[in-house]
C-alpha positions in Angstrom: -13.7 -11.1 17.2 -11.2 -9.8 19.7 -12.2 -6.4 21.2 -8.6 -5.4 21.4 -7.7 -5.9 17.7 -7.7 -2.8 15.5 -6.9 -1.9 11.9 -5.6 1.2 10.2 -6.2 1.4 6.5 -3.7 3.9 4.8 -5.7 5.8 2.1 -4.1 9.2 1.8 -1.8 8.9 -1.2 -2.2 10.7 -4.5 -1.3 7.6 -6.6 0.8 9.6 -9.1 2.5 6.5 -10.5 -1.0 5.5 -11.9 -1.4 8.8 -13.7 -3.5 9.6 -15.8 -6.1 7.2 -14.4 -5.3 8.2 -10.8 -5.7 11.9 -10.4 -5.0 14.3 -7.5 -8.7 14.8 -6.8 -9.6 11.1 -7.3 -6.6 8.9 -6.6 -6.3 5.2 -7.2 -7.7 4.0 -3.8 -11.0 5.5 -4.7 -11.2 3.8 -8.1 -12.4 0.4 -9.4 -9.4 -0.9 -11.2 -10.6 -4.4 -11.8 -14.1 -3.8 -12.9 -15.6 -5.5 -9.8 -17.9 -2.6 -9.0 -15.8 -1.9 -5.9 -13.0 0.6 -5.2 -9.7 -0.6 -3.8 -10.6 1.1 -0.5 -13.9 -0.7 -0.2 -12.4 -4.0 -1.1 -9.7 -3.5 1.6 -12.3 -2.5 4.2 -14.4 -5.6 3.4 -11.3 -7.8 3.6 -10.4 -6.5 7.0 -13.9 -6.5 8.6 -13.9 -10.3 8.2 -11.3 -10.4 11.1 -11.6 -7.0 12.8 -14.8 -5.5 14.2 -15.9 -2.7 11.8 -16.0 -0.2 14.6 -12.3 -0.9 15.2 -11.2 -0.1 11.7 -9.8 3.4 11.1 -9.1 5.1 7.8 -6.1 7.4 7.7 -6.4 9.8 4.7 -5.7 13.3 3.5 -8.2 15.9 4.6 -9.5 16.5 1.0 -10.6 12.9 0.7 -12.9 12.8 3.8 -16.1 12.9 1.8 -14.9 10.3 -0.6 -14.2 8.0 2.3 -17.6 8.6 3.8 -19.3 7.9 0.5 -17.4 4.7 -0.1 -17.7 3.4 3.5 -20.9 5.0 4.8 -21.3 2.6 7.7 -18.2 3.9 9.6 -18.4 6.6 12.2 -16.8 9.9 11.4 -14.4 9.5 14.3 -13.0 6.5 12.5 -11.7 8.7 9.7 -8.3 10.1 10.8 -7.4 13.2 8.7 -4.0 14.4 7.7 -4.1 18.2 7.1 -0.8 18.0 5.2 0.9 15.1 3.5 4.0 14.0 5.5 4.3 10.3 4.4 3.4 7.3 6.5 5.4 7.9 9.7 3.6 11.0 11.0 0.2 9.7 9.9 0.7 6.4 11.7 2.1 8.1 14.8 -1.1 10.2 15.0 -3.5 7.3 14.2 -1.8 5.2 16.8 -2.2 8.0 19.3 -5.9 8.2 18.5 -6.4 4.4 19.0 -4.3 4.4 22.2 -6.6 7.0 23.7 -9.6 4.8 22.8 -8.0 1.5 23.9 -4.5 1.3 25.5 -4.6 -2.5 25.1 -5.0 -2.3 21.3 -3.0 -4.4 18.9 -3.1 -2.9 15.4 -2.6 -4.2 11.9 -1.7 -1.5 9.3 -2.7 -2.2 5.7 -2.4 -0.1 2.6 -5.6 0.4 0.6 -4.0 -0.5 -2.8 -3.1 -4.2 -2.5 -4.4 -7.3 -4.2 -5.0 -10.3 -2.0 -5.9 -13.5 -3.8 -6.4 -15.9 -0.9 -8.6 -14.0 1.6 -9.0 -16.8 4.1 -5.2 -17.4 4.3 -4.7 -13.6 4.6 -7.1 -13.3 7.5 -5.6 -16.3 9.4 -2.1 -15.0 8.9 -3.0 -11.5 10.2 -4.9 -13.0 13.2 -1.8 -15.1 14.0 0.3 -11.9 13.7 -2.0 -9.9 16.0 -1.9 -12.7 18.6 1.9 -12.8 18.5 2.3 -9.0 18.6 -0.2 -8.6 21.5 2.1 -10.5 23.8 5.6 -10.3 22.4 6.1 -6.6 22.1 7.6 -7.0 18.7 7.1 -4.8 15.6 5.9 -7.1 12.9 6.4 -6.6 9.2 4.5 -9.1 7.0 6.9 -10.7 4.5 5.8 -12.4 1.3 7.7 -15.3 -0.2 8.9 -14.0 -3.6 7.7 -15.8 -6.7 10.0 -13.9 -9.2 13.0 -11.5 -9.1 10.8 -8.4 -8.8 12.7 -5.1 -8.9 9.8 -2.9 -7.9 9.4 -4.3 -4.4 11.5 -3.9 -1.2 13.1 -7.0 0.3 13.7 -8.1 3.9 16.5 -10.5 4.8 15.6 -12.8 7.7 17.7 -14.2 10.5 16.9 -17.9 10.7 18.9 -18.1 14.0 16.4 -16.0 15.7 13.1 -17.6 14.7 9.9 -18.2 16.6 7.6 -20.3 14.3 6.6 -18.1 11.4 8.3 -15.1 12.9 12.0 -14.3 12.2 14.1 -11.4 13.4 15.0 -8.9 10.6 18.6 -8.9 9.5 18.3 -6.1 6.9 16.0 -4.1 4.6 16.8 -3.6 1.0 14.9 -1.2 -1.3 14.0 -2.1 -4.9 17.2 -3.9 -6.0 18.7 -4.2 -9.5 17.6 -7.3 -11.4 20.8 -9.2 -10.8 20.5 -8.7 -7.0 16.8 -9.6 -7.0 17.6 -12.9 -8.7 20.2 -13.7 -6.0 17.7 -12.8 -3.3 15.0 -15.0 -4.7 17.3 -18.0 -5.0 18.8 -17.6 -1.5 15.5 -18.2 0.3 16.7 -15.7 2.9 14.7 -12.7 1.5 11.0 -11.9 1.5 9.1 -9.1 -0.2 8.2 -6.2 2.1 4.4 -6.1 1.9 4.0 -2.8 3.7 1.6 -4.5 6.1 2.6 -4.0 9.8 1.3 -5.4 13.1 2.1 -4.1 16.6 0.8 -3.5 20.0 0.0 0.2 20.4 2.4 0.6 23.3 5.2 -1.0 21.3 4.8 1.3 18.4 4.3 4.4 20.5 7.5 3.5 22.4 9.3 3.2 19.1 8.1 6.7 18.1 9.3 8.1 21.3 12.7 6.5 20.9 13.3 7.3 17.2 11.2 10.4 16.5 11.3 12.2 19.8 10.8 15.7 18.2 7.7 14.7 16.4 5.6 13.1 19.2 4.6 16.3 21.0 3.3 17.7 17.6 1.1 14.6 17.1 0.0 13.4 20.5 -2.7 16.0 20.9 -6.2 16.7 19.6 -5.0 19.2 17.0 -1.9 17.6 15.4 0.6 19.8 13.5 1.5 17.8 10.5 3.3 20.8 8.9 5.9 20.6 11.6 6.7 17.0 10.9 9.3 15.6 8.6 8.3 13.9 5.3 9.4 10.4 6.1 8.1 6.8 5.8 7.5 4.4 8.7 10.1 2.1 7.1 12.9 4.6 7.3 11.9 6.3 10.6 11.1 3.2 12.7 11.3 -0.2 11.1 14.9 0.1 9.8 16.1 1.6 13.2 14.3 -0.4 15.9 15.9 -3.6 17.3 12.7 -5.5 17.9 11.5 -5.8 14.3 10.4 -9.3 13.2 9.1 -10.6 9.8 6.1 -12.8 9.7 6.6 -15.3 6.8 3.4 -15.4 4.7 2.2 -16.6 1.3 -1.4 -15.6 0.6 -1.3 -14.4 -3.0 -0.2 -10.8 -2.5 0.5 -8.0 -5.0 1.2 -4.3 -4.4 -0.9 -2.4 -6.9 1.5 0.6 -6.7 2.5 1.0 -10.4 1.2 0.2 -13.9 3.9 -2.6 -14.1 2.7 -4.2 -10.8 -0.9 -4.0 -12.0 0.2 -5.7 -15.2 1.9 -8.5 -13.3 -1.1 -9.0 -11.1 -3.7 -9.0 -13.9 -5.0 -11.8 -16.2 -3.4 -11.8 -19.6 -4.5 -12.8 -23.1 -2.7 -15.2 -25.3 -0.2 -12.5 -26.3 0.4 -11.4 -22.7 -1.6 -8.3 -23.1 -3.6 -6.9 -20.1 -6.8 -5.3 -21.2 -8.8 -3.7 -18.3 -12.4 -3.1 -19.0 -11.6 -1.7 -22.4 -12.7 -2.2 -26.0 -9.7 -3.0 -28.1 -8.4 -4.5 -31.4 -4.8 -5.5 -31.2 -2.6 -6.7 -34.1 0.9 -8.1 -33.4 0.9 -6.6 -30.0 2.5 -8.2 -27.0 3.0 -7.5 -23.2 0.9 -4.3 -23.2 -1.5 -2.9 -20.7 -4.6 -1.0 -21.8 -7.2 0.9 -19.8 -9.6 3.1 -21.7 -13.1 4.6 -21.1 -16.0 2.2 -21.8 -17.2 4.4 -24.7 -13.8 4.4 -26.5 -12.1 1.9 -28.8 -8.3 1.5 -29.1 -6.8 -0.1 -32.2 -3.1 -0.8 -32.1 -0.5 -2.6 -34.2 3.0 -3.7 -33.5 3.3 -2.5 -29.9 5.3 -4.4 -27.3 5.6 -3.5 -23.6 3.5 -0.3 -23.9 0.9 1.4 -21.6 -2.1 2.9 -23.3 -4.3 4.7 -20.7 -6.9 7.4 -21.1 -8.9 9.1 -18.4 -10.8 12.3 -18.5 -8.7 14.8 -20.4 -5.4 12.9 -20.7 -4.3 10.1 -23.0 -0.9 8.5 -22.1 1.0 6.2 -24.4 4.5 5.1 -23.2 6.6 2.2 -22.2 5.0 0.5 -19.2 8.1 -0.6 -17.3 9.7 2.7 -16.4 7.8 4.3 -13.5 10.3 7.1 -13.1 9.4 8.3 -16.5 5.7 8.6 -15.5 6.7 10.6 -12.5 8.6 12.9 -14.8 5.6 13.2 -17.1 3.4 14.2 -14.2 5.9 16.8 -13.0 6.4 18.2 -16.5 2.6 18.4 -17.1 2.1 20.2 -13.8 4.8 22.7 -14.5 3.7 23.5 -18.1 -0.1 23.2 -17.9 -0.9 23.5 -14.2 -3.2 21.1 -12.2 -5.9 20.8 -14.8 -4.3 17.6 -16.2 -2.9 16.2 -12.9 
């Protein structure tokens, strides 16, 4: 394995769109969604250590989750856990993590992967990432992994490619488009010019640090130190702060069986279904005339339902949620309302 290849696993989110299964003290990256016996974080780490030396894999997470990370991945050194003292989205956390790696190895080329994604073809994933690492190590490009879309998905971001500026599987980005309406998503899929934005990034550490210095000048002094001040940083994603502004952003065109497990709907799309298109995750159930639902219940509970179509039934700890599965904004509103009325005991 190349000594200069590094990985940052992003594992600091609260996973509110997966409420009530994902909770503030135990968010989705620390849960076993698919009944495999492994958490999403552990699965991501094992996937990455097949191409990156384990000692070169760093976990970026919120300070409250340090012990969870250590328990799930006991073999990593504590210095590989990069802590955010306040949540400020992905741009500040990646700026600090990149700074930490640059101090360790100024020749590092880094792949950034979220901890909540499903990859079906592991071998193809690893070969694609290694190709991207090789390209980024010499080209000084910022690479965004793009996935060939299989359906007009409205829950993903899209990247339009510029075929006139192409180097093999790498195309210059023409534009980014966030979560389009269905009619636009259908046009994008049919055009063959658009790829799903996977949220996986590859870059040489010098390239990304230069991009931070060019586009987030005021933030760098607060993070390029041993005691970063996250509270003084803006709450902004790496997409908005860097990738949509920089002029050296390329898409690597990939197809390795990818799904972003970011919402109940995306989990539904990625999961096996019964004859009536219901997704039943590790749950006891009796369903009558029910179609296109997703059910996740405790192992000692039984759910009996009749006449439901397109619903989510999820129970965890002290909360039972029954609602339409497709509207993720509604779940955000539920969480906010619960927190305002009942405090954090149910969040």
